[in-house]
C-alpha positions, 0 to 999 in steps of 0.5 A: 110507381111507372108514370103510366099508373100514376096517369090513369091513377089521375084519370081516374081520379077526376072521372070520380068526381062526376057521376050520373045524375050531377048537376054541372054548371059549364062555363061557356065562352062566346063572342059576339056584337051584343052579350047576352043579360047572362053574360060574365067577365065581358071585355072587348075584342081587339077593335073594341066591336065585338065582346069576348065573354062567359056564359054560363050553361046549368047541365047534367050529368047521364053518362061517365065513360072509360075514356074519359069522358062523359056526357052531359044533356041540357036543360033542352035534350041537346047532349054532349060529350065533354071531355072530364079534366075540362076546366070549363067544368065545375060541378054546382054547389047546391046552393046554386042548384037551389037558385037555378033551380029552373035552368037544370034540366029534370 
């Protein structure tokens, strides 16, 4: 097998992870002077005046594209295109879907 076919299979496997309608959690990195109540993994930046943190966003997959990207929709209707190999994306666990059902789009 050549390297190109292995790469293509890996890409197809990553894309197969997601299907239209799948709920996902996007772990959005942020930084500001005052993190909100949903901030996780909070730590101060160099001078201590700002903080770096992660906020979980609860989105739904609307399309899986052949170019290695997925299109997602937010609760407010905004659309984003994300690469399937983005380390900040994870499929939502069924308990997350149940617990945060009001934060996922309909």
